[in-house]
C-alpha positions as CSV (number, residue, x, y, z in Angstrom):
1,M,74.6,93.8,99.2
2,D,72.6,97.1,98.7
3,S,73.6,100.3,100.6
4,K,70.7,100.2,103.0
5,K,71.5,96.6,104.2
6,L,75.2,97.6,104.5
7,L,74.2,100.6,106.6
8,L,72.1,98.4,108.9
9,L,75.1,96.0,109.2
10,A,77.4,99.0,110.0
11,H,75.0,100.2,112.7
12,Q,74.8,96.7,114.2
13,T,78.6,96.3,114.1
14,C,79.1,99.7,115.8
15,K,76.6,98.8,118.5
16,E,78.4,95.5,119.2
17,R,81.8,97.4,119.4
18,G,80.5,100.3,121.5
19,A,81.3,102.7,118.6
20,R,79.0,105.5,117.4
21,L,78.0,105.9,113.8
22,T,77.1,109.6,113.9
23,A,75.0,111.4,111.3
24,I,78.1,112.7,109.5
25,R,79.8,109.3,109.6
26,E,76.6,107.7,108.3
27,Q,76.4,110.2,105.4
28,V,80.0,109.5,104.4
29,F,79.3,105.8,104.7
30,M,76.3,106.1,102.4
31,L,78.1,108.2,99.9
32,M,80.8,105.5,99.8
33,A,78.1,102.8,99.5
34,E,76.4,104.6,96.6
35,N,79.7,105.2,94.8
36,D,81.0,102.5,92.4
37,G,84.6,101.8,93.4
38,A,87.3,103.9,95.0
39,I,86.8,107.6,95.7
40,G,89.1,110.4,96.9
41,A,88.4,112.4,100.0
42,Y,87.8,115.7,98.1
43,N,85.4,114.0,95.7
44,L,83.5,112.8,98.8
45,L,83.6,116.3,100.2
46,E,82.0,117.6,97.1
47,K,79.2,115.0,97.4
48,L,78.8,115.7,101.1
49,Q,78.6,119.5,100.5
50,A,75.6,118.9,98.3
51,I,73.9,117.5,101.4
52,D,75.6,119.7,104.0
53,P,77.1,122.9,102.5
54,A,79.0,123.5,105.8
55,A,81.1,120.3,105.5
56,K,84.8,120.9,105.5
57,P,87.8,118.6,104.6
58,A,88.4,117.8,108.2
59,T,84.8,116.6,108.5
60,V,85.4,114.0,105.7
61,Y,88.8,113.0,107.0
62,R,87.5,112.4,110.5
63,A,84.6,110.3,109.2
64,L,86.9,108.3,106.9
65,D,89.3,107.7,109.8
66,F,86.5,106.4,111.9
67,L,85.2,104.2,109.1
68,A,88.7,102.9,108.4
69,K,89.3,102.0,112.0
70,Q,86.0,100.1,112.1
71,G,87.0,98.2,108.9
72,F,84.2,99.7,106.9
73,V,86.5,101.3,104.3
74,H,90.1,100.7,103.1
75,K,92.5,103.4,102.3
76,I,94.3,102.8,99.0
77,E,97.6,104.5,99.7
78,S,99.0,104.4,96.1
79,I,96.1,106.4,94.6
80,N,95.1,108.3,97.8
81,S,91.5,107.0,97.7
82,F,89.1,105.0,99.8
83,L,87.1,101.8,99.0
84,L,84.0,100.6,100.9
85,C,84.6,97.1,102.3
86,H,81.6,94.8,101.7
87,H,82.6,92.2,104.3
88,F,83.6,94.5,107.2
89,S,82.2,92.1,109.8
90,E,85.6,90.4,109.4
91,C,87.3,93.5,110.9
92,H,91.1,93.7,110.6
93,H,91.2,91.1,107.8
94,P,94.2,91.4,105.5
95,V,93.4,93.7,102.5
96,Q,94.5,92.7,99.0
97,L,93.5,95.1,96.2
98,L,93.8,94.8,92.4
99,I,94.0,98.3,90.9
100,C,93.6,99.0,87.2
101,D,95.9,101.7,86.0
102,E,93.8,102.3,82.9
103,C,90.2,102.7,84.2
104,G,90.8,103.1,87.9
105,N,88.7,100.1,88.9
106,V,89.7,98.6,92.3
107,E,88.8,95.0,93.2
108,E,89.2,93.6,96.7
109,I,90.4,90.0,96.8
110,Q,91.3,87.7,99.6
111,S,93.9,85.1,99.6
112,N,94.7,83.3,102.8
113,N,97.8,81.8,101.2
114,L,99.2,85.3,100.5
115,D,98.4,86.4,104.0
116,L,100.1,83.3,105.5
117,A,103.2,83.8,103.3
118,I,103.6,87.4,104.3
119,R,103.0,86.6,108.0
120,A,105.6,83.7,107.8
121,L,108.2,86.1,106.3
122,A,107.4,88.7,108.9
123,D,107.7,86.1,111.7
124,A,111.0,84.9,110.4
125,S,112.3,88.5,110.6
126,G,110.9,89.0,114.1
127,F,108.3,91.5,112.7
128,N,104.8,91.8,114.1
129,I,102.2,92.9,111.5
130,N,99.3,94.9,112.9
131,H,97.8,96.2,109.6
132,Q,98.2,94.8,106.1
133,I,97.3,96.2,102.7
134,V,98.7,94.7,99.5
135,E,98.1,96.8,96.4
136,A,98.8,95.3,93.0
137,H,98.7,97.6,89.9
138,G,98.0,96.5,86.4
139,K,95.2,96.2,83.8
140,C,91.8,94.7,84.5
141,N,90.2,92.2,82.1
142,K,88.2,94.9,80.4
143,C,91.2,97.1,79.7
144,Q,93.2,94.3,78.3
145,A,90.7,93.6,75.6
């Protein structure tokens, strides 16, 4: 889905949830949508400063926090980056990421079987999962060749 369609969907989703996609949040969303793959907050800040020279790190982090809470982006803890989610209408879905240690490519996958297995193990331990991100590191198909 192209970035303009994603932005329209984000606006619609925010409206349905009673959330506000402010101008800054929209700019950060669009920078994420135009970026290919994962990106760090300071790289986003550099891109945002090209549009708004007054932008500060807190500006980007607040926008990313909002976008993450809405399910529009996923934080990749192990590489301290963010990835735009292209199916965010399924807010709070379990996140499963394949991260290539060679080229940095990040692919979001979804396995209901993996989610069910993790939830079953958590239930057996009396643990209640409220947020789930599975990060798997290795080499993508291109880097294995």
